[in-house]
C-alpha positions as CSV (number, residue, x, y, z in Angstrom):
1,X,0.0,-0.1,0.0
2,X,1.5,3.3,-1.0
3,X,1.4,6.5,1.3
4,X,-1.7,8.7,0.2
5,X,-0.9,12.5,0.6
6,X,-4.2,14.4,1.3
7,X,-4.6,18.1,1.0
8,X,-7.9,19.4,2.2
9,X,-10.3,22.3,1.1
10,X,-13.8,23.2,1.7
11,X,-14.9,21.2,-1.1
12,X,-16.0,17.6,-1.0
13,X,-13.5,15.1,-2.5
14,X,-14.7,14.1,-6.2
15,X,-16.7,17.4,-6.4
16,X,-15.7,19.6,-9.2
17,X,-13.6,22.7,-8.1
18,X,-15.1,26.3,-8.7
19,X,-14.3,27.7,-12.3
20,X,-10.9,29.6,-12.2
21,X,-9.9,27.9,-8.7
22,X,-6.3,27.7,-8.4
23,X,-4.9,24.4,-7.6
24,X,-5.0,23.0,-4.0
25,X,-1.4,21.7,-4.2
26,X,1.3,22.2,-6.6
27,X,4.6,20.4,-6.4
28,X,7.2,21.5,-9.3
29,X,10.5,19.8,-9.8
30,X,10.9,18.8,-6.2
31,X,14.4,17.5,-5.2
32,X,15.2,16.1,-1.8
33,X,18.5,14.8,-1.4
34,X,20.4,13.4,1.7
35,X,24.1,14.4,2.3
36,X,26.0,11.2,3.5
37,X,29.4,10.4,4.0
38,X,29.1,8.1,0.8
39,X,27.8,10.8,-1.2
40,X,24.5,12.3,-2.1
41,X,21.6,10.0,-2.3
42,X,18.9,11.9,-4.5
43,X,15.6,10.3,-2.7
44,X,13.5,12.5,-4.9
45,X,14.7,14.3,-8.0
46,X,12.4,16.3,-10.1
47,X,9.0,15.2,-8.8
48,X,6.1,17.1,-10.1
49,X,2.4,16.8,-9.5
50,X,-1.0,18.8,-8.9
51,X,-3.9,18.3,-6.7
52,X,-7.0,20.4,-7.6
53,X,-9.8,21.1,-5.1
54,X,-11.9,18.1,-4.5
55,X,-9.2,15.4,-5.6
56,X,-7.1,13.0,-3.5
57,X,-3.6,11.7,-4.7
58,X,-2.1,8.5,-3.7
59,X,1.8,8.0,-4.5
60,X,2.1,4.7,-5.9
61,X,5.5,2.9,-6.5
62,X,8.0,0.5,-5.6
63,X,9.9,0.5,-2.3
64,X,12.5,2.8,-2.1
65,X,11.1,5.0,-5.1
66,X,10.8,8.2,-3.0
67,X,7.2,8.3,-2.1
68,X,7.6,8.7,1.8
69,X,10.3,11.2,1.4
70,X,8.1,13.0,-1.1
71,X,5.4,13.4,1.5
72,X,7.8,14.4,4.2
73,X,9.0,17.0,1.8
74,X,5.6,18.6,1.5
75,X,4.9,18.3,5.2
76,X,8.2,20.1,5.8
77,X,9.4,17.1,7.9
78,X,12.6,16.2,6.3
79,X,15.4,16.0,8.7
80,X,19.0,16.3,8.3
81,X,21.1,15.2,6.6
82,X,18.0,15.4,4.3
83,X,17.1,18.7,2.7
84,X,15.2,20.1,-0.2
85,X,17.8,21.4,-2.7
86,X,15.2,22.3,-5.3
87,X,11.6,22.8,-6.3
88,X,8.6,24.4,-5.4
89,X,5.8,23.3,-3.0
90,X,2.8,25.8,-3.1
91,X,-0.3,24.9,-1.0
92,X,-3.4,27.3,-1.7
93,X,-0.9,29.3,-3.6
94,X,1.5,29.6,-0.6
95,X,5.0,28.7,-1.2
96,X,6.3,26.3,1.6
97,X,9.8,25.4,0.8
98,X,11.8,27.8,3.1
99,X,8.8,28.5,5.2
100,X,9.4,28.7,9.1
101,X,8.4,25.4,11.3
102,X,5.6,27.3,12.7
103,X,4.1,28.1,9.6
104,X,4.4,24.4,8.5
105,X,3.1,23.2,11.8
106,X,0.1,25.4,11.1
107,X,-0.9,23.6,7.9
108,X,0.2,19.8,9.0
109,X,-3.2,18.0,9.8
110,X,-5.4,20.8,9.1
111,X,-4.7,21.5,5.5
112,X,-2.2,18.7,4.4
113,X,-1.7,15.5,5.9
114,X,0.0,12.1,5.0
115,X,-1.4,8.5,5.7
116,X,1.6,6.4,6.0
117,X,1.9,3.0,4.4
118,X,3.1,1.3,7.4
119,X,2.5,2.0,10.9
120,X,6.1,1.5,11.8
121,X,6.8,4.4,9.3
122,X,5.2,6.6,11.8
123,X,7.7,6.5,14.6
124,X,11.3,7.7,13.9
125,X,13.6,4.7,15.1
126,X,16.3,7.1,16.0
127,X,14.2,9.2,18.3
128,X,13.0,8.1,21.9
129,X,9.3,7.2,21.7
130,X,8.5,9.3,24.8
131,X,10.0,12.2,22.8
132,X,8.0,11.6,19.9
133,X,4.8,11.4,21.9
134,X,5.5,14.4,23.6
135,X,6.2,16.3,20.8
136,X,2.9,15.3,18.9
137,X,0.9,16.0,22.0
138,X,2.3,19.3,22.3
139,X,2.1,20.2,18.3
140,X,-1.4,19.3,18.7
141,X,-2.2,21.3,21.9
142,X,0.0,24.0,20.9
143,X,1.9,24.0,24.2
144,X,5.4,23.9,25.0
145,X,6.5,20.6,26.7
146,X,8.0,21.9,29.6
147,X,5.2,23.8,30.4
148,X,2.6,21.1,29.9
149,X,4.5,18.5,31.9
150,X,6.5,20.6,34.3
151,X,9.8,18.6,33.6
152,X,11.7,17.0,31.0
153,X,12.7,14.0,33.2
154,X,9.1,12.7,33.3
155,X,9.8,9.5,31.1
156,X,13.3,8.7,32.0
């Protein structure tokens, strides 16, 4: 099963877009590379697609073809050593490449989301589970984890 990239609008999926409505999501010539000791890994290189209002897009391809990294790129979730090196991602006409973390966070889950192909992909194996759970809870509630929990040692 491939991950689905879902961008939302006021329209019902499958309903026709209003005349002259701008596209909901436009990705043009996206390139996301990972700079490693062994060299540059071009996980995504030259990907382009468009989602109009009322449409849903599923990214389909073989394992390792860049589906998940494309979704992470749209959501602004590419961690070092990866980075978007070229291209444009526009959501409702707003350029997301180069946007602040706060701006990207405002869109995640509300305007654009990713449904992962495998539940194991929802957690980063490099990070502690408690850190990921606290971060998710805090993002959803727009609170700082120290304020919310009163301590950073709760899960040690």
